[in-house]
All heavy atoms as a GROMACS GRO file, in nm:
protein
  590
    1MET      N    1   7.946  -1.121   7.221
    1MET     CA    2   7.927  -0.986   7.268
    1MET      C    3   7.802  -0.983   7.355
    1MET      O    4   7.702  -1.044   7.324
    1MET     CB    5   7.911  -0.892   7.147
    1MET     CG    6   7.878  -0.753   7.193
    1MET     SD    7   7.889  -0.621   7.074
    1MET     CE    8   7.807  -0.680   6.932
    2ASN      N    9   7.809  -0.908   7.459
    2ASN     CA   10   7.695  -0.893   7.549
    2ASN      C   11   7.583  -0.821   7.478
    2ASN      O   12   7.606  -0.723   7.409
    2ASN     CB   13   7.740  -0.815   7.673
    2ASN     CG   14   7.633  -0.806   7.778
    2ASN    OD1   15   7.515  -0.788   7.747
    2ASN    ND2   16   7.673  -0.818   7.902
    3ARG      N   17   7.462  -0.869   7.494
    3ARG     CA   18   7.345  -0.813   7.427
    3ARG      C   19   7.324  -0.666   7.466
    3ARG      O   20   7.264  -0.589   7.395
    3ARG     CB   21   7.224  -0.896   7.469
    3ARG     CG   22   7.098  -0.863   7.404
    3ARG     CD   23   6.989  -0.954   7.452
    3ARG     NE   24   7.046  -1.077   7.505
    3ARG     CZ   25   6.986  -1.192   7.512
    3ARG    NH1   26   6.864  -1.202   7.472
    3ARG    NH2   27   7.043  -1.299   7.561
    4HIS      N   28   7.374  -0.625   7.583
    4HIS     CA   29   7.349  -0.490   7.632
    4HIS      C   30   7.459  -0.392   7.592
    4HIS      O   31   7.447  -0.274   7.619
    4HIS     CB   32   7.334  -0.493   7.784
    4HIS     CG   33   7.222  -0.583   7.828
    4HIS    ND1   34   7.089  -0.552   7.808
    4HIS    CD2   35   7.223  -0.706   7.885
    4HIS    CE1   36   7.014  -0.649   7.853
    4HIS    NE2   37   7.093  -0.744   7.900
    5GLN      N   38   7.566  -0.438   7.529
    5GLN     CA   39   7.673  -0.349   7.488
    5GLN      C   40   7.636  -0.281   7.358
    5GLN      O   41   7.569  -0.338   7.272
    5GLN     CB   42   7.803  -0.426   7.465
    5GLN     CG   43   7.863  -0.482   7.592
    5GLN     CD   44   7.985  -0.566   7.562
    5GLN    OE1   45   7.994  -0.629   7.458
    5GLN    NE2   46   8.079  -0.566   7.654
    6GLN      N   47   7.680  -0.157   7.343
    6GLN     CA   48   7.658  -0.086   7.217
    6GLN      C   49   7.773  -0.118   7.123
    6GLN      O   50   7.885  -0.141   7.166
    6GLN     CB   51   7.650   0.064   7.242
    6GLN     CG   52   7.526   0.106   7.316
    6GLN     CD   53   7.518   0.257   7.328
    6GLN    OE1   54   7.619   0.325   7.324
    6GLN    NE2   55   7.398   0.307   7.343
    7THR      N   56   7.745  -0.117   6.995
    7THR     CA   57   7.849  -0.142   6.896
    7THR      C   58   7.882  -0.012   6.825
    7THR      O   59   7.801   0.079   6.816
    7THR     CB   60   7.804  -0.247   6.792
    7THR    OG1   61   7.685  -0.200   6.730
    7THR    CG2   62   7.777  -0.380   6.858
    8THR      N   63   8.002  -0.007   6.771
    8THR     CA   64   8.042   0.110   6.693
    8THR      C   65   7.982   0.100   6.555
    8THR      O   66   7.933  -0.006   6.514
    8THR     CB   67   8.195   0.117   6.682
    8THR    OG1   68   8.240   0.005   6.606
    8THR    CG2   69   8.262   0.117   6.818
    9THR      N   70   7.988   0.208   6.480
    9THR     CA   71   7.934   0.207   6.344
    9THR      C   72   8.006   0.104   6.258
    9THR      O   73   7.943   0.031   6.181
    9THR     CB   74   7.948   0.347   6.280
    9THR    OG1   75   7.882   0.441   6.364
    9THR    CG2   76   7.889   0.350   6.141
   10ALA      N   77   8.137   0.091   6.274
   10ALA     CA   78   8.212  -0.007   6.195
   10ALA      C   79   8.166  -0.149   6.228
   10ALA      O   80   8.152  -0.233   6.140
   10ALA     CB   81   8.361   0.007   6.223
   11GLU      N   82   8.140  -0.176   6.356
   11GLU     CA   83   8.093  -0.309   6.393
   11GLU      C   84   7.954  -0.334   6.339
   11GLU      O   85   7.922  -0.444   6.297
   11GLU     CB   86   8.093  -0.324   6.546
   11GLU     CG   87   8.231  -0.332   6.606
   11GLU     CD   88   8.227  -0.327   6.758
   11GLU    OE1   89   8.138  -0.259   6.812
   11GLU    OE2   90   8.313  -0.390   6.820
   12GLN      N   91   7.868  -0.234   6.338
   12GLN     CA   92   7.732  -0.250   6.288
   12GLN      C   93   7.733  -0.284   6.140
   12GLN      O   94   7.649  -0.359   6.094
   12GLN     CB   95   7.651  -0.124   6.313
   12GLN     CG   96   7.619  -0.102   6.460
   12GLN     CD   97   7.551   0.032   6.485
   12GLN    OE1   98   7.541   0.114   6.394
   12GLN    NE2   99   7.508   0.054   6.606
   13ASP      N  100   7.826  -0.229   6.065
   13ASP     CA  101   7.832  -0.254   5.922
   13ASP      C  102   7.868  -0.399   5.891
   13ASP      O  103   7.833  -0.449   5.786
   13ASP     CB  104   7.933  -0.161   5.854
   13ASP     CG  105   7.886  -0.016   5.853
   13ASP    OD1  106   7.764   0.007   5.870
   13ASP    OD2  107   7.971   0.072   5.835
   14SER      N  108   7.937  -0.468   5.981
   14SER     CA  109   7.979  -0.604   5.954
   14SER      C  110   7.888  -0.708   6.019
   14SER      O  111   7.917  -0.825   6.015
   14SER     CB  112   8.123  -0.624   6.004
   14SER     OG  113   8.127  -0.610   6.144
   15VAL      N  114   7.777  -0.666   6.076
   15VAL     CA  115   7.685  -0.757   6.145
   15VAL      C  116   7.593  -0.822   6.044
   15VAL      O  117   7.539  -0.758   5.956
   15VAL     CB  118   7.603  -0.680   6.251
   15VAL    CG1  119   7.492  -0.766   6.307
   15VAL    CG2  120   7.694  -0.631   6.362
   16SER      N  121   7.575  -0.954   6.058
   16SER     CA  122   7.480  -1.027   5.976
   16SER      C  123   7.348  -1.034   6.049
   16SER      O  124   7.342  -1.082   6.162
   16SER     CB  125   7.531  -1.169   5.949
   16SER     OG  126   7.650  -1.166   5.876
   17VAL      N  127   7.243  -0.986   5.986
   17VAL     CA  128   7.110  -0.991   6.046
   17VAL      C  129   7.033  -1.108   5.986
   17VAL      O  130   7.022  -1.119   5.865
   17VAL     CB  131   7.033  -0.858   6.024
   17VAL    CG1  132   6.892  -0.868   6.080
   17VAL    CG2  133   7.109  -0.743   6.086
   18ILE      N  134   6.984  -1.193   6.073
   18ILE     CA  135   6.907  -1.310   6.030
   18ILE      C  136   6.759  -1.272   6.033
   18ILE      O  137   6.704  -1.241   6.138
   18ILE     CB  138   6.932  -1.431   6.122
   18ILE    CG1  139   7.081  -1.459   6.136
   18ILE    CG2  140   6.855  -1.552   6.073
   18ILE    CD1  141   7.151  -1.494   6.008
   19ALA      N  142   6.694  -1.273   5.918
   19ALA     CA  143   6.556  -1.230   5.909
   19ALA      C  144   6.456  -1.345   5.908
   19ALA      O  145   6.337  -1.323   5.913
   19ALA     CB  146   6.538  -1.145   5.783
   20GLY      N  147   6.501  -1.466   5.904
   20GLY     CA  148   6.411  -1.581   5.900
   20GLY      C  149   6.425  -1.653   5.767
   20GLY      O  150   6.508  -1.615   5.687
   21PRO      N  151   6.352  -1.753   5.741
   21PRO     CA  152   6.242  -1.806   5.822
   21PRO      C  153   6.295  -1.871   5.949
   21PRO      O  154   6.404  -1.926   5.952
   21PRO     CB  155   6.176  -1.908   5.731
   21PRO     CG  156   6.284  -1.954   5.640
   21PRO     CD  157   6.375  -1.835   5.622
   22TRP      N  158   6.214  -1.861   6.054
   22TRP     CA  159   6.251  -1.916   6.184
   22TRP      C  160   6.209  -2.061   6.193
   22TRP      O  161   6.107  -2.100   6.138
   22TRP     CB  162   6.182  -1.836   6.295
   22TRP     CG  163   6.203  -1.690   6.281
   22TRP    CD1  164   6.108  -1.597   6.251
   22TRP    CD2  165   6.325  -1.618   6.293
   22TRP    NE1  166   6.164  -1.472   6.244
   22TRP    CE2  167   6.299  -1.482   6.268
   22TRP    CE3  168   6.456  -1.654   6.320
   22TRP    CZ2  169   6.397  -1.384   6.272
   22TRP    CZ3  170   6.553  -1.556   6.324
   22TRP    CH2  171   6.523  -1.423   6.301
   23PRO      N  172   6.287  -2.141   6.266
   23PRO     CA  173   6.241  -2.278   6.287
   23PRO      C  174   6.112  -2.279   6.370
   23PRO      O  175   6.097  -2.198   6.461
   23PRO     CB  176   6.355  -2.344   6.365
   23PRO     CG  177   6.447  -2.236   6.406
   23PRO     CD  178   6.413  -2.113   6.329
   24SER      N  179   6.022  -2.367   6.334
   24SER     CA  180   5.895  -2.377   6.406
   24SER      C  181   5.902  -2.496   6.503
   24SER      O  182   5.952  -2.602   6.468
   24SER     CB  183   5.780  -2.399   6.309
   24SER     OG  184   5.661  -2.422   6.381
   25TYR      N  185   5.851  -2.474   6.621
   25TYR     CA  186   5.847  -2.578   6.723
   25TYR      C  187   5.706  -2.633   6.741
   25TYR      O  188   5.682  -2.716   6.828
   25TYR     CB  189   5.902  -2.523   6.855
   25TYR     CG  190   6.046  -2.481   6.841
   25TYR    CD1  191   6.080  -2.350   6.806
   25TYR    CD2  192   6.149  -2.572   6.858
   25TYR    CE1  193   6.212  -2.312   6.789
   25TYR    CE2  194   6.282  -2.535   6.841
   25TYR     CZ  195   6.312  -2.406   6.807
   25TYR     OH  196   6.444  -2.368   6.789
   26ALA      N  197   5.613  -2.590   6.658
   26ALA     CA  198   5.472  -2.630   6.670
   26ALA      C  199   5.453  -2.781   6.658
   26ALA      O  200   5.363  -2.838   6.720
   26ALA     CB  201   5.388  -2.557   6.566
   27ALA      N  202   5.536  -2.848   6.581
   27ALA     CA  203   5.522  -2.992   6.563
   27ALA      C  204   5.548  -3.069   6.692
   27ALA      O  205   5.510  -3.185   6.704
   27ALA     CB  206   5.617  -3.040   6.454
   28PHE      N  207   5.610  -3.004   6.791
   28PHE     CA  208   5.645  -3.071   6.915
   28PHE      C  209   5.546  -3.048   7.027
   28PHE      O  210   5.565  -3.096   7.138
   28PHE     CB  211   5.785  -3.025   6.961
   28PHE     CG  212   5.892  -3.051   6.858
   28PHE    CD1  213   5.949  -2.945   6.790
   28PHE    CD2  214   5.933  -3.180   6.828
   28PHE    CE1  215   6.047  -2.967   6.694
   28PHE    CE2  216   6.030  -3.203   6.733
   28PHE     CZ  217   6.088  -3.097   6.665
   29LYS      N  218   5.438  -2.974   6.999
   29LYS     CA  219   5.344  -2.939   7.107
   29LYS      C  220   5.274  -3.060   7.167
   29LYS      O  221   5.224  -3.053   7.277
   29LYS     CB  222   5.243  -2.836   7.059
   29LYS     CG  223   5.149  -2.885   6.952
   29LYS     CD  224   5.060  -2.773   6.906
   29LYS     CE  225   4.976  -2.817   6.788
   29LYS     NZ  226   4.904  -2.705   6.731
   30GLY      N  227   5.273  -3.173   7.098
   30GLY     CA  228   5.210  -3.294   7.150
   30GLY      C  229   5.300  -3.376   7.240
   30GLY      O  230   5.256  -3.475   7.298
   31LEU      N  231   5.424  -3.335   7.254
   31LEU     CA  232   5.517  -3.409   7.340
   31LEU      C  233   5.483  -3.385   7.486
   31LEU      O  234   5.418  -3.286   7.521
   31LEU     CB  235   5.661  -3.365   7.313
   31LEU     CG  236   5.720  -3.403   7.178
   31LEU    CD1  237   5.859  -3.343   7.163
   31LEU    CD2  238   5.724  -3.553   7.159
   32PRO      N  239   5.531  -3.473   7.574
   32PRO     CA  240   5.511  -3.450   7.717
   32PRO      C  241   5.571  -3.315   7.760
   32PRO      O  242   5.665  -3.265   7.698
   32PRO     CB  243   5.586  -3.567   7.783
   32PRO     CG  244   5.591  -3.673   7.678
   32PRO     CD  245   5.600  -3.600   7.546
   33ASP      N  246   5.516  -3.260   7.866
   33ASP     CA  247   5.556  -3.129   7.917
   33ASP      C  248   5.708  -3.118   7.937
   33ASP      O  249   5.769  -3.020   7.894
   33ASP     CB  250   5.483  -3.102   8.049
   33ASP     CG  251   5.496  -2.958   8.094
   33ASP    OD1  252   5.462  -2.868   8.014
   33ASP    OD2  253   5.539  -2.936   8.209
   34ARG      N  254   5.768  -3.217   7.999
   34ARG     CA  255   5.912  -3.213   8.025
   34ARG      C  256   5.991  -3.201   7.896
   34ARG      O  257   6.086  -3.124   7.886
   34ARG     CB  258   5.955  -3.337   8.102
   34ARG     CG  259   6.103  -3.338   8.136
   34ARG     CD  260   6.142  -3.469   8.208
   34ARG     NE  261   6.280  -3.466   8.249
   34ARG     CZ  262   6.384  -3.483   8.167
   34ARG    NH1  263   6.364  -3.501   8.039
   34ARG    NH2  264   6.508  -3.484   8.214
   35ASP      N  265   5.953  -3.277   7.794
   35ASP     CA  266   6.023  -3.274   7.666
   35ASP      C  267   6.010  -3.137   7.598
   35ASP      O  268   6.104  -3.087   7.536
   35ASP     CB  269   5.972  -3.383   7.573
   35ASP     CG  270   6.003  -3.523   7.625
   35ASP    OD1  271   6.097  -3.537   7.707
   35ASP    OD2  272   5.934  -3.617   7.584
   36ARG      N  273   5.891  -3.077   7.610
   36ARG     CA  274   5.872  -2.944   7.551
   36ARG      C  275   5.959  -2.840   7.621
   36ARG      O  276   6.013  -2.751   7.556
   36ARG     CB  277   5.724  -2.905   7.555
   36ARG     CG  278   5.642  -2.985   7.453
   36ARG     CD  279   5.496  -2.948   7.451
   36ARG     NE  280   5.434  -3.004   7.570
   36ARG     CZ  281   5.348  -2.940   7.647
   36ARG    NH1  282   5.311  -2.818   7.620
   36ARG    NH2  283   5.297  -2.999   7.753
   37TRP      N  284   5.976  -2.852   7.752
   37TRP     CA  285   6.063  -2.760   7.825
   37TRP      C  286   6.209  -2.780   7.785
   37TRP      O  287   6.286  -2.684   7.777
   37TRP     CB  288   6.044  -2.773   7.976
   37TRP     CG  289   5.923  -2.698   8.022
   37TRP    CD1  290   5.802  -2.750   8.056
   37TRP    CD2  291   5.910  -2.557   8.037
   37TRP    NE1  292   5.714  -2.650   8.090
   37TRP    CE2  293   5.779  -2.530   8.080
   37TRP    CE3  294   5.997  -2.449   8.017
   37TRP    CZ2  295   5.732  -2.401   8.103
   37TRP    CZ3  296   5.950  -2.320   8.041
   37TRP    CH2  297   5.819  -2.298   8.084
   38VAL      N  298   6.249  -2.904   7.758
   38VAL     CA  299   6.385  -2.930   7.710
   38VAL      C  300   6.405  -2.862   7.574
   38VAL      O  301   6.508  -2.798   7.550
   38VAL     CB  302   6.413  -3.082   7.702
   38VAL    CG1  303   6.542  -3.110   7.626
   38VAL    CG2  304   6.418  -3.143   7.841
   39LEU      N  305   6.306  -2.873   7.485
   39LEU     CA  306   6.315  -2.807   7.355
   39LEU      C  307   6.321  -2.655   7.369
   39LEU      O  308   6.395  -2.588   7.296
   39LEU     CB  309   6.196  -2.847   7.267
   39LEU     CG  310   6.207  -2.986   7.206
   39LEU    CD1  311   6.072  -3.030   7.152
   39LEU    CD2  312   6.313  -2.988   7.098
   40TYR      N  313   6.245  -2.601   7.462
   40TYR     CA  314   6.248  -2.458   7.488
   40TYR      C  315   6.389  -2.414   7.529
   40TYR      O  316   6.443  -2.316   7.476
   40TYR     CB  317   6.147  -2.426   7.599
   40TYR     CG  318   6.152  -2.284   7.652
   40TYR    CD1  319   6.103  -2.178   7.577
   40TYR    CD2  320   6.203  -2.257   7.778
   40TYR    CE1  321   6.105  -2.049   7.625
   40TYR    CE2  322   6.205  -2.128   7.828
   40TYR     CZ  323   6.158  -2.024   7.751
   40TYR     OH  324   6.160  -1.897   7.799
   41GLY      N  325   6.450  -2.488   7.619
   41GLY     CA  326   6.588  -2.458   7.660
   41GLY      C  327   6.685  -2.469   7.546
   41GLY      O  328   6.776  -2.387   7.531
   42SER      N  329   6.665  -2.568   7.460
   42SER     CA  330   6.752  -2.586   7.343
   42SER      C  331   6.737  -2.472   7.244
   42SER      O  332   6.836  -2.425   7.187
   42SER     CB  333   6.720  -2.718   7.273
   42SER     OG  334   6.748  -2.826   7.359
   43ALA      N  335   6.615  -2.427   7.224
   43ALA     CA  336   6.591  -2.315   7.132
   43ALA      C  337   6.661  -2.190   7.182
   43ALA      O  338   6.725  -2.117   7.103
   43ALA     CB  339   6.441  -2.290   7.118
   44LYS      N  340   6.653  -2.164   7.312
   44LYS     CA  341   6.719  -2.046   7.369
   44LYS      C  342   6.871  -2.059   7.357
   44LYS      O  343   6.940  -1.963   7.322
   44LYS     CB  344   6.678  -2.026   7.514
   44LYS     CG  345   6.535  -1.982   7.530
   44LYS     CD  346   6.493  -1.943   7.669
   44LYS     CE  347   6.581  -1.978   7.782
   44LYS     NZ  348   6.533  -1.933   7.912
   45ALA      N  349   6.924  -2.177   7.383
   45ALA     CA  350   7.069  -2.199   7.375
   45ALA      C  351   7.119  -2.183   7.232
   45ALA      O  352   7.226  -2.125   7.207
   45ALA     CB  353   7.104  -2.337   7.428
   46TYR      N  354   7.042  -2.232   7.135
   46TYR     CA  355   7.081  -2.220   6.995
   46TYR      C  356   7.083  -2.074   6.952
   46TYR      O  357   7.177  -2.028   6.888
   46TYR     CB  358   6.986  -2.301   6.906
   46TYR     CG  359   7.022  -2.295   6.760
   46TYR    CD1  360   7.145  -2.342   6.715
   46TYR    CD2  361   6.935  -2.240   6.667
   46TYR    CE1  362   7.179  -2.335   6.581
   46TYR    CE2  363   6.968  -2.233   6.533
   46TYR     CZ  364   7.091  -2.280   6.491
   46TYR     OH  365   7.124  -2.272   6.359
   47ARG      N  366   6.981  -2.000   6.990
   47ARG     CA  367   6.979  -1.857   6.957
   47ARG      C  368   7.098  -1.786   7.021
   47ARG      O  369   7.165  -1.705   6.956
   47ARG     CB  370   6.848  -1.793   7.002
   47ARG     CG  371   6.842  -1.644   6.967
   47ARG     CD  372   6.717  -1.579   7.016
   47ARG     NE  373   6.723  -1.435   7.003
   47ARG     CZ  374   6.650  -1.363   6.919
   47ARG    NH1  375   6.563  -1.422   6.840
   47ARG    NH2  376   6.664  -1.232   6.916
   48GLN      N  377   7.127  -1.817   7.146
   48GLN     CA  378   7.239  -1.754   7.215
   48GLN      C  379   7.370  -1.786   7.144
   48GLN      O  380   7.457  -1.700   7.129
   48GLN     CB  381   7.245  -1.797   7.361
   48GLN     CG  382   7.353  -1.726   7.441
   48GLN     CD  383   7.331  -1.576   7.448
   48GLN    OE1  384   7.225  -1.532   7.488
   48GLN    NE2  385   7.430  -1.499   7.410
   49ALA      N  386   7.386  -1.911   7.099
   49ALA     CA  387   7.508  -1.950   7.028
   49ALA      C  388   7.525  -1.870   6.899
   49ALA      O  389   7.636  -1.827   6.866
   49ALA     CB  390   7.505  -2.100   6.998
   50LEU      N  391   7.415  -1.848   6.828
   50LEU     CA  392   7.421  -1.766   6.706
   50LEU      C  393   7.458  -1.622   6.738
   50LEU      O  394   7.541  -1.561   6.670
   50LEU     CB  395   7.288  -1.771   6.630
   50LEU     CG  396   7.251  -1.906   6.569
   50LEU    CD1  397   7.110  -1.900   6.511
   50LEU    CD2  398   7.351  -1.946   6.462
   51GLU      N  399   7.397  -1.568   6.844
   51GLU     CA  400   7.429  -1.431   6.885
   51GLU      C  401   7.573  -1.419   6.931
   51GLU      O  402   7.640  -1.320   6.905
   51GLU     CB  403   7.333  -1.384   6.994
   51GLU     CG  404   7.192  -1.362   6.943
   51GLU     CD  405   7.093  -1.325   7.052
   51GLU    OE1  406   7.126  -1.340   7.172
   51GLU    OE2  407   6.984  -1.278   7.016
   52ASP      N  408   7.625  -1.522   6.998
   52ASP     CA  409   7.764  -1.522   7.044
   52ASP      C  410   7.862  -1.520   6.926
   52ASP      O  411   7.976  -1.475   6.941
   52ASP     CB  412   7.793  -1.644   7.132
   52ASP     CG  413   7.726  -1.635   7.268
   52ASP    OD1  414   7.676  -1.526   7.306
   52ASP    OD2  415   7.721  -1.739   7.338
   53GLN      N  416   7.818  -1.568   6.810
   53GLN     CA  417   7.900  -1.564   6.690
   53GLN      C  418   7.888  -1.432   6.616
   53GLN      O  419   7.948  -1.413   6.512
   53GLN     CB  420   7.860  -1.678   6.596
   53GLN     CG  421   7.890  -1.814   6.652
   53GLN     CD  422   7.847  -1.924   6.557
   53GLN    OE1  423   7.863  -1.913   6.436
   53GLN    NE2  424   7.790  -2.029   6.612
   54GLY      N  425   7.808  -1.340   6.670
   54GLY     CA  426   7.795  -1.208   6.610
   54GLY      C  427   7.673  -1.190   6.523
   54GLY      O  428   7.656  -1.083   6.464
   55LEU      N  429   7.589  -1.291   6.511
   55LEU     CA  430   7.469  -1.278   6.430
   55LEU      C  431   7.362  -1.203   6.509
   55LEU      O  432   7.352  -1.217   6.630
   55LEU     CB  433   7.417  -1.415   6.389
   55LEU     CG  434   7.514  -1.498   6.304
   55LEU    CD1  435   7.461  -1.637   6.284
   55LEU    CD2  436   7.541  -1.430   6.171
   56VAL      N  437   7.283  -1.126   6.439
   56VAL     CA  438   7.175  -1.049   6.500
   56VAL      C  439   7.045  -1.097   6.439
   56VAL      O  440   7.033  -1.110   6.318
   56VAL     CB  441   7.193  -0.898   6.474
   56VAL    CG1  442   7.075  -0.818   6.528
   56VAL    CG2  443   7.323  -0.850   6.535
   57MET      N  444   6.948  -1.125   6.523
   57MET     CA  445   6.818  -1.172   6.476
   57MET      C  446   6.725  -1.054   6.454
   57MET      O  447   6.718  -0.963   6.536
   57MET     CB  448   6.753  -1.264   6.579
   57MET     CG  449   6.841  -1.378   6.626
   57MET     SD  450   6.887  -1.485   6.491
   57MET     CE  451   7.026  -1.568   6.562
   58ALA      N  452   6.652  -1.055   6.343
   58ALA     CA  453   6.553  -0.951   6.318
   58ALA      C  454   6.436  -0.966   6.416
   58ALA      O  455   6.375  -0.867   6.454
   58ALA     CB  456   6.504  -0.959   6.174
   59GLU      N  457   6.408  -1.088   6.458
   59GLU     CA  458   6.304  -1.114   6.557
   59GLU      C  459   6.362  -1.079   6.695
   59GLU      O  460   6.466  -1.133   6.735
   59GLU     CB  461   6.266  -1.263   6.553
   59GLU     CG  462   6.160  -1.304   6.652
   59GLU     CD  463   6.129  -1.453   6.644
   59GLU    OE1  464   6.223  -1.535   6.638
   59GLU    OE2  465   6.010  -1.486   6.646
   60THR      N  466   6.296  -0.990   6.767
   60THR     CA  467   6.346  -0.953   6.900
   60THR      C  468   6.345  -1.073   6.992
   60THR      O  469   6.273  -1.171   6.969
   60THR     CB  470   6.261  -0.841   6.963
   60THR    OG1  471   6.131  -0.894   6.991
   60THR    CG2  472   6.252  -0.718   6.874
   61TYR      N  473   6.423  -1.065   7.098
   61TYR     CA  474   6.429  -1.175   7.193
   61TYR      C  475   6.292  -1.200   7.256
   61TYR      O  476   6.249  -1.314   7.269
   61TYR     CB  477   6.535  -1.148   7.300
   61TYR     CG  478   6.557  -1.265   7.392
   61TYR    CD1  479   6.630  -1.375   7.350
   61TYR    CD2  480   6.502  -1.268   7.519
   61TYR    CE1  481   6.649  -1.485   7.432
   61TYR    CE2  482   6.520  -1.377   7.602
   61TYR     CZ  483   6.595  -1.486   7.558
   61TYR     OH  484   6.612  -1.594   7.640
   62ASP      N  485   6.223  -1.093   7.294
   62ASP     CA  486   6.090  -1.108   7.354
   62ASP      C  487   5.992  -1.174   7.258
   62ASP      O  488   5.914  -1.260   7.297
   62ASP     CB  489   6.035  -0.974   7.402
   62ASP     CG  490   6.107  -0.921   7.524
   62ASP    OD1  491   6.175  -1.001   7.594
   62ASP    OD2  492   6.097  -0.800   7.550
   63ALA      N  493   5.996  -1.135   7.131
   63ALA     CA  494   5.908  -1.196   7.030
   63ALA      C  495   5.944  -1.343   7.010
   63ALA      O  496   5.856  -1.427   6.994
   63ALA     CB  497   5.917  -1.119   6.898
   64PHE      N  498   6.072  -1.372   7.012
   64PHE     CA  499   6.119  -1.510   7.000
   64PHE      C  500   6.064  -1.596   7.114
   64PHE      O  501   6.009  -1.704   7.091
   64PHE     CB  502   6.273  -1.510   7.001
   64PHE     CG  503   6.336  -1.642   7.033
   64PHE    CD1  504   6.336  -1.746   6.941
   64PHE    CD2  505   6.398  -1.663   7.155
   64PHE    CE1  506   6.396  -1.868   6.970
   64PHE    CE2  507   6.457  -1.783   7.186
   64PHE     CZ  508   6.457  -1.886   7.093
   65ILE      N  509   6.075  -1.546   7.238
   65ILE     CA  510   6.026  -1.620   7.353
   65ILE      C  511   5.875  -1.641   7.344
   65ILE      O  512   5.825  -1.752   7.366
   65ILE     CB  513   6.064  -1.549   7.485
   65ILE    CG1  514   6.216  -1.549   7.505
   65ILE    CG2  515   5.993  -1.613   7.605
   65ILE    CD1  516   6.277  -1.688   7.517
   66ARG      N  517   5.801  -1.535   7.309
   66ARG     CA  518   5.655  -1.548   7.294
   66ARG      C  519   5.620  -1.652   7.188
   66ARG      O  520   5.529  -1.735   7.208
   66ARG     CB  521   5.592  -1.413   7.258
   66ARG     CG  522   5.572  -1.320   7.376
   66ARG     CD  523   5.486  -1.200   7.340
   66ARG     NE  524   5.538  -1.124   7.227
   66ARG     CZ  525   5.630  -1.026   7.238
   66ARG    NH1  526   5.677  -0.993   7.356
   66ARG    NH2  527   5.671  -0.961   7.132
   67ARG      N  528   5.689  -1.648   7.075
   67ARG     CA  529   5.659  -1.741   6.965
   67ARG      C  530   5.689  -1.884   7.005
   67ARG      O  531   5.604  -1.974   6.986
   67ARG     CB  532   5.740  -1.703   6.840
   67ARG     CG  533   5.718  -1.799   6.723
   67ARG     CD  534   5.799  -1.758   6.602
   67ARG     NE  535   5.942  -1.755   6.625
   67ARG     CZ  536   6.022  -1.863   6.623
   67ARG    NH1  537   5.972  -1.983   6.603
   67ARG    NH2  538   6.151  -1.850   6.643
   68VAL      N  539   5.805  -1.909   7.061
   68VAL     CA  540   5.841  -2.046   7.098
   68VAL      C  541   5.748  -2.100   7.206
   68VAL      O  542   5.702  -2.214   7.197
   68VAL     CB  543   5.990  -2.053   7.141
   68VAL    CG1  544   6.024  -2.190   7.197
   68VAL    CG2  545   6.081  -2.020   7.023
   69CYS      N  546   5.714  -2.017   7.304
   69CYS     CA  547   5.620  -2.061   7.409
   69CYS      C  548   5.484  -2.094   7.350
   69CYS      O  549   5.422  -2.194   7.387
   69CYS     CB  550   5.608  -1.954   7.517
   69CYS     SG  551   5.751  -1.944   7.625
   70ALA      N  552   5.437  -2.012   7.258
   70ALA     CA  553   5.307  -2.037   7.195
   70ALA      C  554   5.311  -2.164   7.111
   70ALA      O  555   5.219  -2.247   7.117
   70ALA     CB  556   5.266  -1.918   7.107
   71GLU      N  557   5.420  -2.183   7.035
   71GLU     CA  558   5.430  -2.302   6.951
   71GLU      C  559   5.440  -2.430   7.033
   71GLU      O  560   5.389  -2.534   6.994
   71GLU     CB  561   5.551  -2.289   6.856
   71GLU     CG  562   5.530  -2.183   6.750
   71GLU     CD  563   5.653  -2.160   6.664
   71GLU    OE1  564   5.758  -2.223   6.686
   71GLU    OE2  565   5.643  -2.076   6.572
   72LEU      N  566   5.509  -2.422   7.147
   72LEU     CA  567   5.523  -2.539   7.233
   72LEU      C  568   5.410  -2.553   7.334
   72LEU      O  569   5.405  -2.652   7.409
   72LEU     CB  570   5.658  -2.534   7.308
   72LEU     CG  571   5.782  -2.554   7.223
   72LEU    CD1  572   5.907  -2.528   7.304
   72LEU    CD2  573   5.785  -2.692   7.161
   73GLU      N  574   5.322  -2.452   7.338
   73GLU     CA  575   5.211  -2.448   7.432
   73GLU      C  576   5.258  -2.465   7.576
   73GLU      O  577   5.208  -2.548   7.652
   73GLU     CB  578   5.105  -2.554   7.396
   73GLU     CG  579   5.039  -2.524   7.262
   73GLU     CD  580   4.927  -2.622   7.226
   73GLU    OE1  581   4.914  -2.728   7.291
   73GLU    OE2  582   4.855  -2.592   7.132
   74ILE      N  583   5.357  -2.383   7.611
   74ILE     CA  584   5.406  -2.381   7.751
   74ILE      C  585   5.389  -2.244   7.809
   74ILE      O  586   5.369  -2.148   7.741
   74ILE     CB  587   5.554  -2.427   7.761
   74ILE    CG1  588   5.647  -2.343   7.674
   74ILE    CG2  589   5.566  -2.573   7.726
   74ILE    CD1  590   5.793  -2.375   7.691
   0.00000   0.00000   0.00000
């Protein structure tokens, strides 16, 4: 489902909200820059795959991006 589409009340009742704990990428901050960017892309793709399956994250997308960038120091 597109992130910008609204859902009906019935659809909202069947949504699974993932509240965490979130995977941490901090252990990878010592990797070369290119590798950290690959991990960043993988993290975004994994989140998108979960959202495509109908899961909703309690962590907003903007907060997710800020956290992953800070953990990877990019």
